[in-house]
C-alpha positions as CSV (number, residue, x, y, z in Angstrom):
1,X,-6.8,23.3,-52.4
2,X,-6.6,19.9,-50.7
3,X,-8.8,18.5,-48.0
4,X,-8.3,16.5,-44.8
5,X,-10.6,14.4,-42.6
6,X,-11.0,15.3,-39.0
7,X,-12.4,12.8,-36.4
8,X,-13.4,14.3,-33.1
9,X,-15.2,13.3,-29.9
10,X,-15.7,14.7,-26.4
11,X,-14.0,12.5,-23.8
12,X,-14.3,12.2,-20.0
13,X,-11.9,14.3,-18.1
14,X,-10.2,11.3,-16.6
15,X,-9.2,10.1,-20.1
16,X,-7.5,13.3,-21.1
17,X,-4.2,12.8,-19.4
18,X,-4.0,9.1,-20.4
19,X,-4.6,9.9,-24.1
20,X,-2.3,12.9,-23.9
21,X,0.5,10.8,-22.4
22,X,0.0,8.2,-25.1
23,X,0.2,10.7,-28.0
24,X,3.3,12.3,-26.5
25,X,5.1,9.0,-26.1
26,X,4.3,7.8,-29.6
27,X,5.0,11.2,-31.0
28,X,1.7,11.2,-32.9
29,X,1.5,13.5,-35.9
30,X,-2.3,12.9,-36.2
31,X,-3.9,12.7,-32.8
32,X,-4.3,15.4,-30.1
33,X,-6.2,16.6,-27.1
34,X,-7.8,20.0,-26.8
35,X,-9.8,22.0,-24.3
36,X,-10.9,25.5,-25.4
37,X,-11.4,26.9,-21.9
38,X,-10.7,25.6,-18.5
39,X,-14.4,24.8,-17.8
40,X,-15.0,23.2,-21.3
41,X,-14.9,19.4,-21.9
42,X,-11.8,17.8,-23.3
43,X,-11.9,16.6,-26.9
44,X,-9.8,14.1,-28.7
45,X,-9.3,14.8,-32.4
46,X,-7.4,13.3,-35.3
47,X,-6.6,14.8,-38.7
48,X,-6.0,12.4,-41.6
49,X,-5.5,12.4,-45.4
50,X,-8.8,10.5,-45.9
51,X,-11.6,8.7,-44.1
52,X,-10.2,5.2,-44.6
53,X,-6.9,6.2,-43.0
54,X,-8.6,8.0,-40.2
55,X,-11.0,5.2,-39.2
56,X,-8.1,2.6,-39.4
57,X,-6.2,4.8,-37.0
58,X,-9.2,5.1,-34.7
59,X,-9.6,1.3,-34.7
60,X,-5.9,1.0,-33.6
61,X,-6.5,3.6,-30.9
62,X,-9.5,1.7,-29.6
63,X,-7.2,-1.3,-29.0
64,X,-5.2,0.7,-26.5
65,X,-8.2,2.6,-25.2
66,X,-11.4,0.4,-25.4
67,X,-13.4,2.9,-23.4
68,X,-13.2,5.6,-26.1
69,X,-16.6,7.1,-27.0
70,X,-18.5,5.1,-29.6
71,X,-19.3,8.1,-31.7
72,X,-16.8,10.3,-33.4
73,X,-17.9,13.2,-35.7
74,X,-16.3,13.1,-39.2
75,X,-15.6,16.5,-40.8
76,X,-14.1,17.4,-44.2
77,X,-11.9,20.4,-43.8
78,X,-9.8,22.5,-46.2
79,X,-6.0,22.5,-45.7
80,X,-6.0,26.2,-44.8
81,X,-8.7,25.6,-42.2
82,X,-7.1,22.7,-40.3
83,X,-3.7,24.3,-40.4
84,X,-5.1,27.2,-38.4
85,X,-7.7,25.4,-36.4
86,X,-5.3,24.8,-33.5
87,X,-5.0,28.5,-32.8
88,X,-8.2,28.7,-30.8
89,X,-6.9,26.1,-28.4
90,X,-3.5,27.7,-27.7
91,X,-3.7,30.1,-24.8
92,X,-1.2,32.6,-23.3
93,X,0.7,31.3,-20.3
94,X,2.8,33.0,-17.7
95,X,4.8,32.3,-14.6
96,X,6.4,35.0,-12.6
97,X,8.1,37.4,-15.0
98,X,7.9,35.1,-18.0
99,X,5.0,35.4,-20.4
100,X,4.2,33.4,-23.5
101,X,1.9,35.0,-26.0
102,X,0.7,33.4,-29.3
103,X,2.0,35.3,-32.2
104,X,-1.6,36.0,-33.5
105,X,-2.4,37.7,-30.2
106,X,0.6,40.0,-30.3
107,X,-1.5,43.1,-31.0
108,X,-4.5,42.3,-28.8
109,X,-2.8,41.1,-25.6
110,X,-0.6,43.4,-23.5
111,X,1.7,41.9,-20.9
112,X,2.7,43.9,-17.9
113,X,5.5,46.5,-18.5
114,X,8.1,44.5,-16.5
115,X,7.2,41.2,-18.2
116,X,9.7,39.1,-20.2
117,X,7.6,38.2,-23.3
118,X,8.1,35.5,-25.9
119,X,5.8,35.5,-29.0
120,X,5.3,32.0,-30.5
121,X,3.7,30.2,-33.3
122,X,4.9,26.6,-33.6
123,X,1.8,25.2,-35.4
124,X,0.5,21.8,-34.5
125,X,3.9,20.0,-34.8
126,X,6.0,21.3,-32.0
127,X,5.8,22.6,-28.4
128,X,3.9,25.9,-28.0
129,X,4.4,26.0,-24.2
130,X,0.9,24.6,-23.7
131,X,2.2,21.2,-22.7
132,X,2.8,20.5,-19.0
133,X,6.3,19.2,-19.7
134,X,7.3,22.5,-21.2
135,X,5.8,24.5,-18.3
136,X,7.7,22.3,-15.8
137,X,11.0,23.1,-17.6
138,X,10.1,26.8,-17.7
139,X,9.6,26.9,-14.0
140,X,13.0,25.2,-13.4
141,X,14.5,27.8,-15.8
142,X,13.1,30.6,-13.7
143,X,14.2,29.0,-10.4
144,X,17.8,28.8,-11.7
145,X,17.7,32.4,-12.9
146,X,16.3,33.7,-9.6
147,X,19.1,31.9,-7.7
148,X,21.9,32.9,-10.1
149,X,20.8,36.4,-11.2
150,X,24.4,37.7,-11.1
151,X,25.8,35.0,-13.4
152,X,23.4,35.2,-16.4
153,X,26.1,36.7,-18.7
154,X,28.4,33.8,-18.2
155,X,26.1,30.8,-17.4
156,X,26.0,28.3,-20.2
157,X,22.5,26.9,-20.9
158,X,21.6,24.1,-23.3
159,X,18.1,23.2,-24.3
160,X,18.2,19.6,-25.5
161,X,15.3,18.6,-27.8
162,X,14.4,22.2,-28.2
163,X,11.3,21.7,-30.4
164,X,9.9,25.2,-31.2
165,X,12.7,26.9,-29.3
166,X,10.3,28.2,-26.6
167,X,12.7,27.4,-23.7
168,X,15.8,28.7,-25.4
169,X,14.0,32.0,-26.3
170,X,12.6,32.2,-22.8
171,X,16.1,31.9,-21.4
172,X,17.3,34.7,-23.7
173,X,14.5,37.1,-22.7
174,X,15.2,36.3,-19.0
175,X,18.8,37.4,-19.4
176,X,20.9,34.3,-20.3
177,X,23.4,35.0,-23.0
178,X,25.2,31.7,-23.7
179,X,22.3,29.6,-25.1
180,X,22.3,26.5,-27.4
181,X,19.2,24.7,-28.5
182,X,19.3,21.5,-30.5
183,X,16.9,19.0,-31.9
184,X,17.3,16.0,-34.1
185,X,14.4,17.1,-36.4
186,X,15.5,19.7,-39.0
187,X,12.0,21.1,-39.2
188,X,12.1,21.9,-35.5
189,X,15.1,24.0,-36.1
190,X,13.4,25.8,-38.9
191,X,10.6,26.7,-36.5
192,X,13.1,27.8,-33.9
193,X,14.7,30.3,-36.3
194,X,11.2,31.5,-37.4
195,X,10.2,32.1,-33.8
196,X,13.5,33.8,-33.1
197,X,12.9,36.2,-36.1
198,X,9.5,37.0,-34.6
199,X,11.1,38.1,-31.4
200,X,13.5,40.9,-32.5
201,X,13.6,42.2,-28.9
202,X,15.3,38.9,-27.8
203,X,19.0,38.1,-28.4
204,X,19.0,35.1,-30.7
205,X,20.1,31.8,-29.2
206,X,22.2,29.4,-31.2
207,X,20.3,26.5,-32.8
208,X,21.5,23.4,-34.5
209,X,20.3,20.0,-35.7
210,X,21.7,17.3,-33.5
211,X,20.7,14.3,-31.3
212,X,21.8,14.0,-27.7
213,X,25.2,12.4,-28.6
214,X,26.1,15.0,-31.1
215,X,24.5,18.0,-29.4
216,X,26.3,17.3,-26.1
217,X,29.6,16.0,-27.4
218,X,32.4,18.1,-25.8
219,X,29.9,20.4,-24.1
220,X,28.8,20.9,-20.5
221,X,26.1,23.3,-19.3
222,X,25.6,25.2,-16.1
223,X,21.9,24.5,-16.8
224,X,20.9,21.6,-19.0
225,X,17.2,21.4,-19.9
226,X,16.0,18.1,-21.5
227,X,12.3,18.0,-22.2
228,X,12.4,14.5,-23.8
229,X,10.4,11.4,-23.2
230,X,11.5,8.6,-21.0
231,X,12.2,6.1,-23.8
232,X,14.9,8.4,-25.0
233,X,16.2,9.8,-21.7
234,X,17.0,6.3,-20.3
235,X,18.9,4.6,-23.2
236,X,20.8,7.9,-24.1
237,X,21.5,9.0,-20.5
238,X,25.3,8.9,-20.7
239,X,25.7,12.2,-22.7
240,X,23.1,13.8,-20.6
241,X,24.9,12.9,-17.3
242,X,28.2,14.1,-18.8
243,X,26.5,17.2,-20.2
244,X,26.2,19.2,-17.0
245,X,29.1,20.9,-15.2
246,X,30.1,20.2,-11.6
247,X,28.1,22.7,-9.6
248,X,25.5,22.8,-12.4
249,X,21.8,21.8,-12.7
250,X,20.1,19.2,-14.9
251,X,16.3,19.4,-15.4
252,X,14.6,16.5,-17.0
253,X,11.0,16.7,-18.1
254,X,8.8,14.7,-20.6
255,X,8.3,12.1,-17.9
256,X,5.0,10.5,-16.9
257,X,4.5,10.5,-13.1
258,X,4.3,6.8,-13.1
259,X,7.8,6.7,-14.6
260,X,9.5,9.2,-12.3
261,X,10.9,6.6,-9.9
262,X,12.3,4.6,-12.8
263,X,14.0,7.6,-14.4
264,X,15.3,8.9,-11.0
265,X,16.9,5.6,-9.9
266,X,18.4,5.2,-13.4
267,X,20.0,8.6,-13.4
268,X,21.1,8.4,-9.8
269,X,22.9,5.1,-10.6
270,X,24.5,6.7,-13.7
271,X,25.7,9.7,-11.8
272,X,27.3,7.5,-9.2
273,X,29.0,5.5,-12.0
274,X,30.1,8.3,-14.3
275,X,30.4,11.2,-11.9
276,X,31.6,9.7,-8.6
277,X,33.3,12.9,-7.5
278,X,30.0,14.8,-7.7
279,X,27.3,14.9,-5.0
280,X,23.8,15.2,-6.3
281,X,20.6,16.5,-4.8
282,X,17.3,15.5,-6.5
283,X,13.8,16.8,-6.3
284,X,10.7,16.5,-8.4
285,X,7.5,18.3,-9.3
286,X,4.3,17.3,-11.0
287,X,1.9,19.0,-13.4
288,X,-1.1,16.8,-14.2
289,X,0.1,13.4,-15.3
290,X,3.6,14.7,-16.0
291,X,6.6,15.1,-13.8
292,X,10.1,16.4,-13.8
293,X,13.4,15.7,-12.0
294,X,16.0,18.3,-11.0
295,X,19.6,17.1,-10.3
296,X,21.8,19.7,-8.6
297,X,25.5,18.8,-8.7
298,X,28.1,19.8,-6.1
């Protein structure tokens, strides 16, 4: 059995969002932020193949964040241990009818009888619903459902950059029937199918490997969810702008609060250029350091 090196340190609360945003933007496969319970301190951790690689990565991180704690604990952990270590940090989440429950808590946690439940295990690599950007999208999903409850059989929903499939599966359990989720990472789609198999009570959405251009080519959604970071949303905005029907809704997440005005103005200009016949209404919400944008077309 192989081993890994973990570097870990407690950080001040004010550093948590900054580091989390940095890791999200660089799509780090090694670094993460965790908090066991709401009253516990935040911790930054990194998992690496060996100590040399880990300390080199830490030195690079210090260049971006010179106020990092001086001391990091170094622990040798077995593969089987670190692959499961994240589970203690992944907590159930719910908003209104929708409930997300970690797969390993399936037998021990009981949701209310009327709840729409999704069971998930995405591992360390993909969204588990714990991230603020995913929660923002889930709230927009429920808002749309509540306002269009009589149209769920026919409304077309697309989850662009679907990761673990949590939003697509949530849409299915909430009553949507025409659902497509796509992601450019083939491993993400493997996870989507695995999560779908663990939710036999939910009609299975369609999943495919695609980037924004391929995934949205020739398609328009009544509700388009795009939980994708700003450095992708802006240069690849054309297929996103074209990917929502007149009368439909576009929800963008994965945006740092400090970037909201930039993304909003860019998309407003693009809608004016590419969809001049449509009128758009825009609003935004925030969760921690993250924000979203909702464009309603008419």
